[in-house]
ChimeraX commands (.cxc) that place a marker at each C-alpha (Angstrom):
marker #1 position 41.50,34.64,-8.83 radius 0.5
marker #1 position 40.17,31.13,-9.37 radius 0.5
marker #1 position 41.78,28.68,-11.69 radius 0.5
marker #1 position 39.86,27.57,-14.80 radius 0.5
marker #1 position 39.10,24.23,-13.14 radius 0.5
marker #1 position 37.71,25.96,-10.03 radius 0.5
marker #1 position 35.58,28.24,-12.23 radius 0.5
marker #1 position 34.30,25.20,-14.14 radius 0.5
marker #1 position 33.38,23.48,-10.88 radius 0.5
marker #1 position 31.54,26.58,-9.63 radius 0.5
marker #1 position 29.60,27.04,-12.86 radius 0.5
marker #1 position 28.92,23.32,-13.07 radius 0.5
marker #1 position 27.53,23.41,-9.53 radius 0.5
marker #1 position 25.36,26.40,-10.38 radius 0.5
marker #1 position 24.09,24.59,-13.49 radius 0.5
marker #1 position 23.29,21.46,-11.48 radius 0.5
marker #1 position 21.48,23.51,-8.83 radius 0.5
marker #1 position 19.41,25.28,-11.50 radius 0.5
marker #1 position 18.58,22.02,-13.25 radius 0.5
marker #1 position 17.59,20.38,-9.97 radius 0.5
marker #1 position 15.44,23.37,-9.04 radius 0.5
marker #1 position 13.72,23.32,-12.43 radius 0.5
marker #1 position 13.04,19.59,-12.07 radius 0.5
marker #1 position 11.54,20.16,-8.63 radius 0.5
marker #1 position 9.32,22.97,-9.92 radius 0.5
marker #1 position 7.56,20.75,-12.50 radius 0.5
marker #1 position 3.79,20.95,-12.10 radius 0.5
marker #1 position 2.04,17.87,-10.80 radius 0.5
marker #1 position 0.49,15.65,-13.45 radius 0.5
marker #1 position -3.22,16.17,-13.89 radius 0.5
marker #1 position -5.38,13.10,-13.34 radius 0.5
marker #1 position -8.11,13.80,-15.89 radius 0.5
marker #1 position -10.22,10.78,-14.96 radius 0.5
marker #1 position -10.18,11.62,-11.27 radius 0.5
marker #1 position -10.96,15.26,-11.98 radius 0.5
marker #1 position -13.87,14.23,-14.21 radius 0.5
marker #1 position -15.15,11.79,-11.59 radius 0.5
marker #1 position -15.01,14.36,-8.81 radius 0.5
marker #1 position -16.80,16.95,-10.96 radius 0.5
marker #1 position -19.53,14.71,-12.40 radius 0.5
marker #1 position -19.94,11.55,-10.30 radius 0.5
marker #1 position -18.83,11.99,-6.69 radius 0.5
marker #1 position -21.90,13.96,-5.65 radius 0.5
marker #1 position -24.01,10.80,-6.03 radius 0.5
marker #1 position -21.54,7.92,-6.06 radius 0.5
marker #1 position -19.28,9.35,-3.35 radius 0.5
marker #1 position -15.60,10.22,-3.48 radius 0.5
marker #1 position -14.70,6.57,-2.91 radius 0.5
marker #1 position -17.26,5.27,-5.46 radius 0.5
marker #1 position -19.32,3.30,-2.94 radius 0.5
marker #1 position -22.60,5.08,-3.72 radius 0.5
marker #1 position -22.75,7.27,-0.64 radius 0.5
marker #1 position -22.34,10.76,-2.08 radius 0.5
marker #1 position -23.99,13.79,-0.50 radius 0.5
marker #1 position -26.89,13.69,-3.00 radius 0.5
marker #1 position -27.51,9.93,-2.80 radius 0.5
marker #1 position -30.36,10.31,-0.29 radius 0.5
marker #1 position -32.26,12.58,-2.68 radius 0.5
marker #1 position -32.45,9.97,-5.44 radius 0.5
marker #1 position -35.29,7.50,-6.02 radius 0.5
marker #1 position -32.79,4.64,-6.24 radius 0.5
marker #1 position -29.48,4.42,-4.46 radius 0.5
marker #1 position -26.51,4.89,-6.77 radius 0.5
marker #1 position -24.60,1.67,-7.36 radius 0.5
marker #1 position -21.31,0.90,-5.68 radius 0.5
marker #1 position -18.91,1.57,-8.54 radius 0.5
marker #1 position -16.08,-0.31,-6.83 radius 0.5
marker #1 position -17.87,-3.65,-7.32 radius 0.5
marker #1 position -18.73,-3.38,-11.03 radius 0.5
marker #1 position -15.95,-5.70,-12.20 radius 0.5
marker #1 position -16.52,-8.19,-9.38 radius 0.5
marker #1 position -20.20,-8.51,-10.27 radius 0.5
marker #1 position -19.27,-9.00,-13.95 radius 0.5
marker #1 position -16.88,-11.96,-13.62 radius 0.5
marker #1 position -13.86,-9.79,-12.82 radius 0.5
marker #1 position -14.13,-7.65,-15.97 radius 0.5
marker #1 position -15.26,-4.03,-15.95 radius 0.5
marker #1 position -18.21,-3.83,-18.40 radius 0.5
marker #1 position -16.77,-0.93,-20.42 radius 0.5
marker #1 position -19.34,-0.93,-23.24 radius 0.5
marker #1 position -22.29,-0.95,-20.86 radius 0.5
marker #1 position -20.75,1.78,-18.69 radius 0.5
marker #1 position -19.85,3.88,-21.72 radius 0.5
marker #1 position -23.43,3.70,-23.03 radius 0.5
marker #1 position -24.85,4.41,-19.59 radius 0.5
marker #1 position -22.67,7.49,-19.09 radius 0.5
marker #1 position -23.29,8.95,-22.53 radius 0.5
marker #1 position -26.99,8.09,-22.44 radius 0.5
marker #1 position -26.74,5.96,-25.57 radius 0.5
marker #1 position -28.75,3.12,-24.03 radius 0.5
marker #1 position -32.48,3.05,-24.55 radius 0.5
marker #1 position -34.56,2.36,-21.47 radius 0.5
marker #1 position -37.60,0.22,-21.99 radius 0.5
marker #1 position -39.43,1.48,-18.91 radius 0.5
marker #1 position -39.19,4.63,-16.82 radius 0.5
marker #1 position -36.53,7.26,-16.70 radius 0.5
marker #1 position -32.99,7.33,-15.46 radius 0.5
marker #1 position -31.73,9.08,-12.37 radius 0.5
marker #1 position -28.22,9.51,-13.73 radius 0.5
marker #1 position -27.74,12.54,-15.97 radius 0.5
marker #1 position -26.94,11.94,-19.61 radius 0.5
marker #1 position -23.36,13.17,-19.57 radius 0.5
marker #1 position -22.96,12.74,-23.33 radius 0.5
marker #1 position -25.32,15.65,-23.90 radius 0.5
marker #1 position -23.52,17.72,-21.27 radius 0.5
marker #1 position -20.13,17.00,-22.86 radius 0.5
marker #1 position -21.44,17.88,-26.33 radius 0.5
marker #1 position -22.72,21.20,-24.99 radius 0.5
marker #1 position -19.37,21.80,-23.25 radius 0.5
marker #1 position -17.56,21.18,-26.54 radius 0.5
marker #1 position -19.87,23.51,-28.43 radius 0.5
marker #1 position -19.29,26.34,-25.96 radius 0.5
marker #1 position -15.52,25.74,-25.87 radius 0.5
marker #1 position -14.93,25.26,-29.61 radius 0.5
marker #1 position -17.78,27.45,-30.88 radius 0.5
marker #1 position -15.69,29.25,-33.51 radius 0.5
marker #1 position -13.35,26.41,-34.51 radius 0.5
marker #1 position -13.94,23.12,-36.30 radius 0.5
marker #1 position -14.07,20.15,-33.91 radius 0.5
marker #1 position -15.45,16.66,-33.64 radius 0.5
marker #1 position -17.94,16.55,-30.77 radius 0.5
marker #1 position -17.96,12.75,-30.63 radius 0.5
marker #1 position -14.18,12.67,-30.16 radius 0.5
marker #1 position -14.50,15.21,-27.38 radius 0.5
marker #1 position -17.20,13.13,-25.64 radius 0.5
marker #1 position -15.25,9.91,-26.15 radius 0.5
marker #1 position -12.09,11.35,-24.58 radius 0.5
marker #1 position -13.98,12.60,-21.51 radius 0.5
marker #1 position -15.86,9.34,-20.99 radius 0.5
marker #1 position -12.82,7.12,-21.53 radius 0.5
marker #1 position -10.78,9.09,-19.01 radius 0.5
marker #1 position -13.66,8.68,-16.56 radius 0.5
marker #1 position -13.88,4.94,-17.22 radius 0.5
marker #1 position -10.14,4.55,-16.71 radius 0.5
marker #1 position -10.53,6.15,-13.28 radius 0.5
marker #1 position -13.54,3.96,-12.40 radius 0.5
marker #1 position -11.41,0.97,-13.37 radius 0.5
marker #1 position -8.84,2.09,-10.76 radius 0.5
marker #1 position -11.60,2.17,-8.12 radius 0.5
marker #1 position -12.38,-1.53,-8.53 radius 0.5
marker #1 position -11.78,-3.78,-5.52 radius 0.5
marker #1 position -9.30,-6.53,-6.14 radius 0.5
marker link #1:1,2 radius 0.2
marker link #1:2,3 radius 0.2
marker link #1:3,4 radius 0.2
marker link #1:4,5 radius 0.2
marker link #1:5,6 radius 0.2
marker link #1:6,7 radius 0.2
marker link #1:7,8 radius 0.2
marker link #1:8,9 radius 0.2
marker link #1:9,10 radius 0.2
marker link #1:10,11 radius 0.2
marker link #1:11,12 radius 0.2
marker link #1:12,13 radius 0.2
marker link #1:13,14 radius 0.2
marker link #1:14,15 radius 0.2
marker link #1:15,16 radius 0.2
marker link #1:16,17 radius 0.2
marker link #1:17,18 radius 0.2
marker link #1:18,19 radius 0.2
marker link #1:19,20 radius 0.2
marker link #1:20,21 radius 0.2
marker link #1:21,22 radius 0.2
marker link #1:22,23 radius 0.2
marker link #1:23,24 radius 0.2
marker link #1:24,25 radius 0.2
marker link #1:25,26 radius 0.2
marker link #1:26,27 radius 0.2
marker link #1:27,28 radius 0.2
marker link #1:28,29 radius 0.2
marker link #1:29,30 radius 0.2
marker link #1:30,31 radius 0.2
marker link #1:31,32 radius 0.2
marker link #1:32,33 radius 0.2
marker link #1:33,34 radius 0.2
marker link #1:34,35 radius 0.2
marker link #1:35,36 radius 0.2
marker link #1:36,37 radius 0.2
marker link #1:37,38 radius 0.2
marker link #1:38,39 radius 0.2
marker link #1:39,40 radius 0.2
marker link #1:40,41 radius 0.2
marker link #1:41,42 radius 0.2
marker link #1:42,43 radius 0.2
marker link #1:43,44 radius 0.2
marker link #1:44,45 radius 0.2
marker link #1:45,46 radius 0.2
marker link #1:46,47 radius 0.2
marker link #1:47,48 radius 0.2
marker link #1:48,49 radius 0.2
marker link #1:49,50 radius 0.2
marker link #1:50,51 radius 0.2
marker link #1:51,52 radius 0.2
marker link #1:52,53 radius 0.2
marker link #1:53,54 radius 0.2
marker link #1:54,55 radius 0.2
marker link #1:55,56 radius 0.2
marker link #1:56,57 radius 0.2
marker link #1:57,58 radius 0.2
marker link #1:58,59 radius 0.2
marker link #1:59,60 radius 0.2
marker link #1:60,61 radius 0.2
marker link #1:61,62 radius 0.2
marker link #1:62,63 radius 0.2
marker link #1:63,64 radius 0.2
marker link #1:64,65 radius 0.2
marker link #1:65,66 radius 0.2
marker link #1:66,67 radius 0.2
marker link #1:67,68 radius 0.2
marker link #1:68,69 radius 0.2
marker link #1:69,70 radius 0.2
marker link #1:70,71 radius 0.2
marker link #1:71,72 radius 0.2
marker link #1:72,73 radius 0.2
marker link #1:73,74 radius 0.2
marker link #1:74,75 radius 0.2
marker link #1:75,76 radius 0.2
marker link #1:76,77 radius 0.2
marker link #1:77,78 radius 0.2
marker link #1:78,79 radius 0.2
marker link #1:79,80 radius 0.2
marker link #1:80,81 radius 0.2
marker link #1:81,82 radius 0.2
marker link #1:82,83 radius 0.2
marker link #1:83,84 radius 0.2
marker link #1:84,85 radius 0.2
marker link #1:85,86 radius 0.2
marker link #1:86,87 radius 0.2
marker link #1:87,88 radius 0.2
marker link #1:88,89 radius 0.2
marker link #1:89,90 radius 0.2
marker link #1:90,91 radius 0.2
marker link #1:91,92 radius 0.2
marker link #1:92,93 radius 0.2
marker link #1:93,94 radius 0.2
marker link #1:94,95 radius 0.2
marker link #1:95,96 radius 0.2
marker link #1:96,97 radius 0.2
marker link #1:97,98 radius 0.2
marker link #1:98,99 radius 0.2
marker link #1:99,100 radius 0.2
marker link #1:100,101 radius 0.2
marker link #1:101,102 radius 0.2
marker link #1:102,103 radius 0.2
marker link #1:103,104 radius 0.2
marker link #1:104,105 radius 0.2
marker link #1:105,106 radius 0.2
marker link #1:106,107 radius 0.2
marker link #1:107,108 radius 0.2
marker link #1:108,109 radius 0.2
marker link #1:109,110 radius 0.2
marker link #1:110,111 radius 0.2
marker link #1:111,112 radius 0.2
marker link #1:112,113 radius 0.2
marker link #1:113,114 radius 0.2
marker link #1:114,115 radius 0.2
marker link #1:115,116 radius 0.2
marker link #1:116,117 radius 0.2
marker link #1:117,118 radius 0.2
marker link #1:118,119 radius 0.2
marker link #1:119,120 radius 0.2
marker link #1:120,121 radius 0.2
marker link #1:121,122 radius 0.2
marker link #1:122,123 radius 0.2
marker link #1:123,124 radius 0.2
marker link #1:124,125 radius 0.2
marker link #1:125,126 radius 0.2
marker link #1:126,127 radius 0.2
marker link #1:127,128 radius 0.2
marker link #1:128,129 radius 0.2
marker link #1:129,130 radius 0.2
marker link #1:130,131 radius 0.2
marker link #1:131,132 radius 0.2
marker link #1:132,133 radius 0.2
marker link #1:133,134 radius 0.2
marker link #1:134,135 radius 0.2
marker link #1:135,136 radius 0.2
marker link #1:136,137 radius 0.2
marker link #1:137,138 radius 0.2
marker link #1:138,139 radius 0.2
marker link #1:139,140 radius 0.2
marker link #1:140,141 radius 0.2
marker link #1:141,142 radius 0.2
view
């Protein structure tokens, strides 16, 4: 028979092993911006953002290199301009745009997801676009 101290050490060891195992089993954090980029942007802009995605050759104009956006704007990522471009909130004076209007797509996604519950579609769009912009910011060359 084990002494109370030996029993405490055994149970303490078991508890530590269980706690360590639980900590190791934590799911990986989801990178929402990266996931959004890969789902919506990589087909044209490429996985690395350099504009060489598998569909780039099918477009009238080559997609821009997203890694150079800050560099070509004095070192600052033009968030407002990118936000408006992604959502489709900018008005084009001439011609059409090759890039899909993701704001409309996100609004439709929200409507199908929240169809029977109250929601704010603009908040839903804003969250998706801002997570995407945060990821594009991480792609910028230094």
